[in-house]
C-alpha positions as CSV (number, residue, x, y, z in Angstrom):
1,X,3.5,174.0,-27.1
2,X,6.8,172.3,-28.2
3,X,5.6,171.6,-31.7
4,X,4.6,175.2,-32.3
5,X,7.9,176.5,-30.9
6,X,9.8,174.2,-33.3
7,X,7.9,175.5,-36.2
8,X,8.7,179.1,-35.3
9,X,12.4,178.2,-34.9
10,X,12.6,176.5,-38.2
11,X,10.9,179.4,-39.9
12,X,13.4,181.8,-38.3
13,X,16.5,179.9,-39.4
14,X,15.3,179.4,-43.0
15,X,14.4,183.0,-43.8
16,X,17.7,183.7,-45.4
17,X,17.3,180.8,-47.9
18,X,14.3,182.3,-49.7
19,X,13.9,185.0,-52.3
20,X,15.9,186.0,-55.3
21,X,19.4,187.5,-55.9
22,X,19.4,191.2,-56.8
23,X,22.5,192.8,-58.1
24,X,23.7,195.3,-55.5
25,X,20.8,194.3,-53.3
26,X,20.7,193.3,-49.6
27,X,21.8,190.0,-48.1
28,X,19.2,188.3,-46.0
29,X,21.8,186.9,-43.7
30,X,22.5,190.4,-42.4
31,X,18.8,191.0,-41.7
32,X,18.0,188.1,-39.4
33,X,14.8,188.8,-37.4
34,X,12.3,187.1,-35.2
35,X,9.7,185.2,-37.1
36,X,6.8,187.0,-35.3
37,X,6.1,190.2,-33.3
38,X,3.4,191.0,-30.9
39,X,0.8,193.2,-32.7
40,X,-1.0,194.1,-29.5
41,X,2.0,195.9,-28.1
42,X,2.0,199.7,-28.4
43,X,4.1,200.8,-31.4
44,X,7.7,201.8,-30.4
45,X,8.3,203.7,-33.7
46,X,7.1,206.9,-35.3
47,X,3.9,207.0,-37.4
48,X,1.8,209.8,-38.8
49,X,-0.9,211.4,-36.6
50,X,-3.4,211.3,-39.4
51,X,-3.6,210.3,-43.1
52,X,-3.3,213.9,-44.3
53,X,0.2,213.9,-42.6
54,X,1.5,211.1,-44.8
55,X,4.0,212.3,-47.3
56,X,3.4,209.8,-50.0
57,X,6.1,211.4,-52.2
58,X,8.6,210.1,-49.7
59,X,7.6,206.6,-50.7
60,X,6.7,207.1,-54.3
61,X,8.9,209.6,-56.1
62,X,6.2,210.6,-58.6
63,X,3.3,210.7,-56.1
64,X,3.3,214.5,-55.5
65,X,3.4,215.4,-59.1
66,X,0.6,212.9,-59.8
67,X,-1.4,213.8,-56.7
68,X,-1.8,210.1,-55.8
69,X,-1.7,207.9,-52.7
70,X,-1.1,204.2,-52.2
71,X,-3.8,202.1,-53.9
72,X,-2.7,198.5,-53.0
73,X,-1.6,197.5,-49.4
74,X,0.4,194.3,-48.7
75,X,-0.3,193.8,-45.0
76,X,2.6,192.0,-43.3
77,X,4.6,192.1,-46.5
78,X,7.6,190.0,-45.2
79,X,10.6,190.2,-47.5
80,X,8.7,191.9,-50.2
81,X,8.3,189.2,-52.9
82,X,4.7,190.0,-53.6
83,X,5.2,193.7,-53.3
84,X,7.9,193.9,-56.0
85,X,5.9,191.7,-58.3
86,X,2.8,193.9,-57.9
87,X,5.0,196.8,-59.0
88,X,5.7,195.2,-62.4
89,X,2.3,193.5,-62.9
90,X,0.4,196.7,-62.1
91,X,2.8,199.5,-63.2
92,X,0.1,202.1,-63.0
93,X,-0.8,201.4,-59.3
94,X,1.0,202.4,-56.1
95,X,1.7,199.5,-53.8
96,X,2.7,199.9,-50.1
97,X,4.1,197.1,-48.0
98,X,3.5,197.3,-44.3
99,X,5.7,195.2,-42.0
100,X,6.0,195.3,-38.2
101,X,9.6,194.0,-37.9
102,X,12.3,196.6,-38.2
103,X,15.0,194.5,-39.8
104,X,12.6,193.0,-42.3
105,X,11.3,196.4,-43.2
106,X,14.9,197.6,-43.7
107,X,15.7,194.7,-46.0
108,X,12.6,195.3,-48.2
109,X,13.5,199.0,-48.4
110,X,17.1,198.2,-49.5
111,X,15.7,195.6,-52.0
112,X,13.4,198.2,-53.6
113,X,16.2,200.8,-53.8
114,X,18.5,198.2,-55.4
115,X,15.8,197.4,-58.0
116,X,15.3,201.0,-58.8
117,X,19.0,201.5,-59.3
118,X,19.3,198.5,-61.7
119,X,16.0,199.0,-63.5
120,X,15.8,202.6,-64.6
121,X,12.3,204.0,-64.3
122,X,10.9,200.9,-62.7
123,X,9.8,200.0,-59.1
124,X,9.0,203.6,-58.4
125,X,5.5,202.5,-57.6
126,X,6.2,200.3,-54.7
127,X,7.5,201.1,-51.2
128,X,7.6,199.7,-47.6
129,X,6.9,201.3,-44.3
130,X,7.3,199.9,-40.8
131,X,3.8,199.7,-39.4
132,X,1.7,197.8,-36.9
133,X,-1.3,197.2,-39.1
134,X,-3.5,196.2,-36.2
135,X,-3.1,199.6,-34.7
136,X,-1.9,202.2,-37.2
137,X,-3.8,201.8,-40.4
138,X,-6.2,204.7,-39.5
139,X,-3.1,206.9,-39.5
140,X,-2.3,206.1,-43.1
141,X,-5.5,205.5,-45.1
142,X,-8.6,207.5,-45.8
143,X,-12.0,206.1,-46.6
144,X,-12.2,204.3,-49.9
145,X,-8.5,204.8,-50.7
146,X,-7.5,201.2,-51.4
147,X,-8.4,199.0,-54.3
148,X,-6.7,195.8,-53.0
149,X,-5.5,194.6,-49.6
150,X,-3.4,191.5,-49.3
151,X,-3.0,189.2,-46.3
152,X,-0.5,186.5,-47.2
153,X,0.6,183.7,-44.9
154,X,-0.1,185.7,-41.7
155,X,0.9,184.4,-38.3
156,X,-1.7,181.8,-37.4
157,X,-1.4,182.4,-33.6
158,X,-2.4,178.8,-32.9
159,X,-3.1,179.2,-29.2
160,X,-6.6,180.1,-28.4
161,X,-5.5,182.9,-26.0
162,X,-3.7,184.5,-29.0
163,X,-6.5,184.4,-31.5
164,X,-7.1,188.1,-30.7
165,X,-3.8,188.7,-32.4
166,X,-5.0,187.4,-35.8
167,X,-5.0,189.9,-38.5
168,X,-8.5,189.1,-39.7
169,X,-11.3,189.5,-37.2
170,X,-14.8,191.0,-37.1
171,X,-13.6,194.3,-35.7
172,X,-10.6,194.6,-38.1
173,X,-12.8,193.7,-41.1
174,X,-14.9,196.8,-40.3
175,X,-11.7,198.8,-40.6
176,X,-10.7,197.1,-43.9
177,X,-14.1,197.8,-45.3
178,X,-13.6,201.5,-44.5
179,X,-10.3,201.7,-46.3
180,X,-11.4,199.7,-49.4
181,X,-13.4,201.4,-52.1
182,X,-16.6,199.7,-53.2
183,X,-15.7,196.8,-55.4
184,X,-12.2,196.7,-53.9
185,X,-10.7,193.3,-53.1
186,X,-9.4,191.6,-50.0
187,X,-7.0,188.6,-50.6
188,X,-6.3,186.0,-47.9
189,X,-3.9,183.0,-48.4
190,X,-2.4,180.7,-45.8
191,X,-0.9,177.2,-45.6
192,X,-2.8,176.6,-42.3
193,X,-6.2,175.2,-42.9
194,X,-7.4,176.2,-39.4
195,X,-6.6,179.8,-40.1
196,X,-8.2,179.7,-43.5
197,X,-11.4,178.4,-41.9
198,X,-11.2,181.2,-39.3
199,X,-10.6,183.9,-42.0
200,X,-13.4,182.8,-44.3
201,X,-15.8,182.4,-41.4
202,X,-15.3,186.0,-40.4
203,X,-15.3,187.3,-43.9
204,X,-18.5,185.3,-44.9
205,X,-20.3,186.7,-41.9
206,X,-19.4,190.4,-42.6
207,X,-22.2,192.3,-44.4
208,X,-19.8,194.4,-46.5
209,X,-17.8,191.5,-48.0
210,X,-18.8,189.0,-50.7
211,X,-16.7,186.0,-51.6
212,X,-15.5,185.8,-55.3
213,X,-16.5,182.7,-57.3
214,X,-13.8,180.3,-58.5
215,X,-14.2,181.7,-62.0
216,X,-13.7,185.2,-60.8
217,X,-10.6,184.2,-58.8
218,X,-9.0,182.5,-61.7
219,X,-9.6,185.6,-63.9
220,X,-7.9,187.9,-61.5
221,X,-4.3,188.8,-62.6
222,X,-3.3,189.4,-59.0
223,X,-4.1,185.8,-57.9
224,X,-1.0,184.1,-59.5
225,X,1.2,186.6,-57.6
226,X,-0.6,185.9,-54.3
227,X,-0.1,182.2,-54.8
228,X,3.5,182.1,-56.1
229,X,5.5,185.3,-55.7
230,X,6.0,185.8,-51.9
231,X,9.0,184.1,-50.2
232,X,6.6,182.3,-47.9
233,X,4.6,180.9,-50.8
234,X,7.7,179.6,-52.4
235,X,8.7,177.9,-49.2
236,X,5.3,176.2,-48.9
237,X,5.7,175.0,-52.5
238,X,9.2,173.6,-51.9
239,X,7.8,171.7,-48.9
240,X,4.8,170.4,-50.9
241,X,2.4,172.2,-48.6
242,X,-1.2,173.3,-49.2
243,X,-2.2,176.8,-50.0
244,X,-5.7,178.0,-49.0
245,X,-6.9,181.1,-50.9
246,X,-10.0,183.2,-50.6
247,X,-10.8,186.6,-52.2
248,X,-13.6,188.9,-51.1
249,X,-15.2,191.9,-52.8
250,X,-16.1,195.1,-50.9
251,X,-19.8,195.6,-51.3
252,X,-21.6,198.9,-51.4
253,X,-22.8,200.4,-48.1
254,X,-26.4,199.5,-47.4
255,X,-28.9,202.4,-47.5
256,X,-29.4,204.2,-44.2
257,X,-32.8,203.6,-42.7
258,X,-34.9,206.7,-42.2
């Protein structure tokens, strides 16, 4: 409808106003992009045929020497605000941002490279890849690889006919449970209450996820980053908008019946 189209337009024209200046870093004005992309379309870009084909050392310079893979995944990372803050808050963890839009992915990559140049030895533990997370995650992650998955300010897809495009659903949660190790965490935050209700309804109903208590959420060092560090979260704060957060723990697999 007209209201929704206006929201998309406003989001598009304001993307260059958010974020922080990085010496020698990219200029958002040169990376204008559509606010959304169709995740149900077949990917028109290369991706690995299987997780064993992923060369993590191309993303993380020290990965091969350390024999490690990505441990955190920021799904739909946008302009990388959360991603680069994860790198400094969790310096011993590898964080991969996954973004479907090509220009936005290019911006985040240049942002990370600029941070590496101006901060010797830092930001080597974060990277970005262009990826359609609704289709290609099985090509990147093995069972139990991830410790954290972040879904921050995802496209709400307001129209009922587009609800199947939402990044959290019953079928996709089964995938996320596969990639998360037991005890791993799934973070969901949005400024759209309707989407928050949708997300929590599906997560609450899934047998492999358990919602964290308020006390557990407040004790989690990643939560302040989820609430405040992404460009979208800052925009919501500037507009005095609400933020709806939920965090879920990956439960152990139930025993197989004989």
